[in-house]
C-alpha positions as CSV (number, residue, x, y, z in Angstrom):
1,M,-1.3,-19.1,-31.0
2,E,-2.4,-20.6,-27.6
3,V,-5.0,-19.6,-25.1
4,C,-3.7,-18.9,-21.6
5,R,-6.4,-18.1,-19.1
6,G,-8.6,-16.4,-21.6
7,E,-5.8,-14.4,-23.3
8,M,-4.6,-15.2,-26.8
9,R,-0.8,-15.5,-26.7
10,N,1.7,-16.2,-29.4
11,S,3.6,-19.3,-28.3
12,K,6.8,-17.5,-29.5
13,S,6.1,-14.3,-27.6
14,P,8.8,-13.4,-25.0
15,K,8.3,-14.5,-21.4
16,R,7.1,-11.7,-19.2
17,S,9.7,-10.2,-16.8
18,K,9.1,-10.2,-13.1
19,V,8.5,-6.4,-13.1
20,E,6.0,-6.8,-15.9
21,L,4.1,-9.4,-13.9
22,Y,4.2,-7.2,-10.8
23,A,2.8,-4.3,-12.8
24,K,0.0,-6.5,-14.3
25,V,-0.9,-7.8,-10.8
26,L,-1.1,-4.3,-9.4
27,E,-3.2,-3.1,-12.4
28,V,-5.7,-5.9,-11.8
29,I,-5.9,-5.1,-8.1
30,K,-6.3,-1.4,-9.0
31,Q,-9.5,-2.4,-10.8
32,Y,-11.1,-3.4,-7.5
33,P,-10.6,-0.6,-5.0
34,E,-12.6,-2.6,-2.4
35,G,-10.0,-5.4,-2.7
36,S,-9.4,-8.3,-5.0
37,R,-9.3,-12.0,-4.2
38,V,-6.7,-14.4,-5.5
39,T,-8.9,-16.3,-8.0
40,K,-10.1,-13.1,-9.7
41,M,-6.5,-11.9,-9.9
42,S,-5.3,-15.2,-11.3
43,Y,-7.7,-14.9,-14.3
44,G,-6.9,-11.3,-14.8
45,V,-3.1,-11.7,-14.8
46,G,-3.1,-15.1,-16.6
47,V,-0.9,-17.0,-14.1
48,P,-1.7,-20.0,-11.9
49,I,-2.8,-19.3,-8.3
50,D,0.3,-20.9,-6.7
51,R,2.6,-18.6,-8.8
52,L,0.3,-15.6,-8.0
53,K,0.6,-16.2,-4.3
54,T,4.4,-16.0,-4.6
55,I,4.1,-12.7,-6.5
56,L,1.6,-11.3,-3.9
57,S,4.0,-12.3,-1.1
58,D,6.8,-10.3,-2.8
59,L,4.5,-7.3,-3.4
60,T,3.4,-7.4,0.2
61,T,7.1,-7.5,1.3
62,Y,7.9,-4.5,-0.9
63,G,5.1,-2.5,0.7
64,L,3.0,-2.4,-2.6
65,V,0.1,-4.5,-1.5
66,Q,-1.7,-5.0,1.8
67,T,-4.1,-7.7,2.8
68,I,-7.5,-7.3,4.4
69,T,-9.2,-10.3,6.1
70,D,-13.0,-10.5,5.9
71,E,-14.2,-12.4,8.9
72,E,-17.7,-12.8,7.6
73,E,-16.7,-14.2,4.3
74,E,-13.6,-15.9,5.6
75,G,-11.6,-14.5,2.8
76,V,-8.5,-12.5,2.1
77,Y,-8.6,-9.4,-0.1
78,Y,-5.6,-7.6,-1.6
79,T,-5.5,-3.8,-2.0
80,L,-2.9,-1.3,-3.2
81,T,-0.9,0.9,-1.0
82,P,0.0,4.5,-2.1
83,R,3.5,3.2,-2.8
84,A,2.0,0.8,-5.4
85,L,0.3,3.7,-7.2
86,D,3.6,5.5,-7.3
87,F,5.3,2.4,-8.7
88,L,2.7,2.0,-11.4
89,E,3.0,5.7,-12.5
90,T,6.8,5.4,-12.7
91,Y,6.6,2.0,-14.4
92,W,4.3,3.2,-17.2
93,K,6.4,6.4,-17.7
94,M,9.6,4.4,-18.0
95,R,8.1,1.8,-20.2
96,S,6.9,4.5,-22.6
97,F,10.3,6.2,-22.6
98,L,12.0,2.8,-23.3
99,E,9.6,2.0,-26.1
100,A,10.2,5.5,-27.7
101,F,14.0,5.0,-27.5
102,E,13.7,1.5,-28.9
103,G,11.6,2.9,-31.8
104,E,14.2,5.6,-32.5
105,R,17.1,3.1,-32.3
106,S,15.4,0.7,-34.8
107,K,15.0,3.6,-37.2
108,G,18.8,4.2,-36.9
109,S,18.4,7.8,-35.7
110,F,19.2,7.2,-32.1
111,T,22.7,6.1,-30.9
112,F,24.5,5.8,-27.7
């Protein structure tokens, strides 16, 4: 086991896919309706800030995240768009279906 940004992780656990990372970032932002800053997200997601900034750029390009600039605090906050909420709903549904199919397949009762 190794500790990665406060999370216990098995060093042999599979690497997270890009879509899993996107969903995790969106879930962390969702916890802060007023907007989340990069540092807070970095800890919540468990990735370095430079990698997170690349992910946020992708999510902004896809129309899932928007930025809000706070002139007083000189900071950038990230919030979800309605499209991001649709993405998360669909992601979690698909993930549960896939897990159910995988469970059936491992029991030998589900074939293609």
